[in-house]
C-alpha positions in Angstrom: -66.0 -169.0 89.3 -64.5 -166.6 85.9 -62.4 -162.7 87.0 -62.9 -160.2 84.8 -60.0 -158.2 83.2 -59.5 -155.0 84.4 -58.4 -152.5 82.5 -55.8 -149.7 83.6 -58.1 -146.8 83.9 -60.8 -148.7 85.9 -57.7 -149.5 88.8 -56.2 -145.9 88.6 -58.9 -143.6 86.8 -58.9 -141.7 83.3 -55.3 -140.4 82.3 -54.9 -136.9 81.8 -55.4 -135.1 78.3 -52.2 -133.3 77.7 -53.4 -129.8 75.9 -50.1 -130.2 73.4 -49.6 -132.5 71.4 -46.6 -133.6 68.8 -46.8 -131.8 65.2 -46.4 -134.4 62.9 -44.5 -132.8 60.0 -42.5 -130.6 62.5 -42.5 -132.3 65.9 -43.8 -129.1 67.5 -45.3 -129.3 70.6 -49.1 -127.3 69.2 -51.6 -126.0 71.9 -54.5 -128.1 71.0 -56.4 -124.8 71.8 -54.6 -122.8 70.1 -56.4 -119.5 68.4 -55.6 -120.6 64.7 -54.3 -123.1 63.0 -50.0 -124.5 63.3 -47.6 -123.0 60.8 -44.4 -125.5 60.8 -40.7 -123.3 61.6 -38.2 -124.5 57.9 -35.2 -124.6 60.3 -37.4 -126.5 62.6 -39.0 -129.0 60.3 -35.4 -129.5 58.7 -34.3 -130.6 61.7 -36.9 -132.9 62.6 -36.1 -134.6 59.4 -32.8 -134.9 59.9 -33.5 -136.2 63.4 -35.4 -139.4 61.8 -33.4 -140.1 59.3 -30.8 -140.5 62.0 -30.1 -144.8 62.0 -29.9 -144.2 58.4 -27.4 -141.1 58.7 -24.9 -142.8 60.7 -24.8 -145.9 58.7 -24.2 -144.3 55.4 -20.5 -144.7 55.8 -20.3 -148.5 56.4 -22.7 -148.9 53.4 -20.5 -146.7 51.4 -17.7 -148.9 51.9 -19.4 -151.6 51.8 -20.3 -150.7 48.8 -17.2 -149.8 47.6 -15.4 -152.8 47.9 -18.0 -154.4 45.8 -17.6 -155.3 42.0 -19.6 -152.5 40.8 -18.3 -150.3 43.8 -14.2 -150.3 42.3 -15.6 -150.4 39.1 -17.3 -147.0 39.4 -14.2 -145.8 41.4 -12.1 -147.0 38.4 -14.4 -144.4 35.5 -14.9 -141.7 38.2 -10.6 -141.8 38.5 -10.8 -141.5 34.1 -13.2 -139.3 33.2 -11.5 -136.9 36.4 -8.7 -137.0 34.3 -9.8 -137.1 30.9 -8.6 -140.7 30.1 -12.4 -140.0 27.8 -10.9 -137.0 25.6 -7.9 -139.7 23.8 -10.8 -141.8 22.4 -12.2 -138.9 21.4 -9.9 -138.0 18.8 -8.8 -140.8 17.7 
């Protein structure tokens, strides 16, 4: 005897559709039946993008510290320090 698979919709009925959907650009709840098109608020847009980058932002310090102890990082630090103190000017005059 074969048993047909039962879907959640069959068991519990159709799930209700929310009247609001999140905007893909800014994350704001947008009324589906809204009169006009949604316009993203600039501050909300920035907050949403920062939220999406939160893991990358959190790991930045650790990645920077690791790079600074690498050969490339140490050389870049040395060059930056030399240029900051005008170490390049002595070679131009000579």
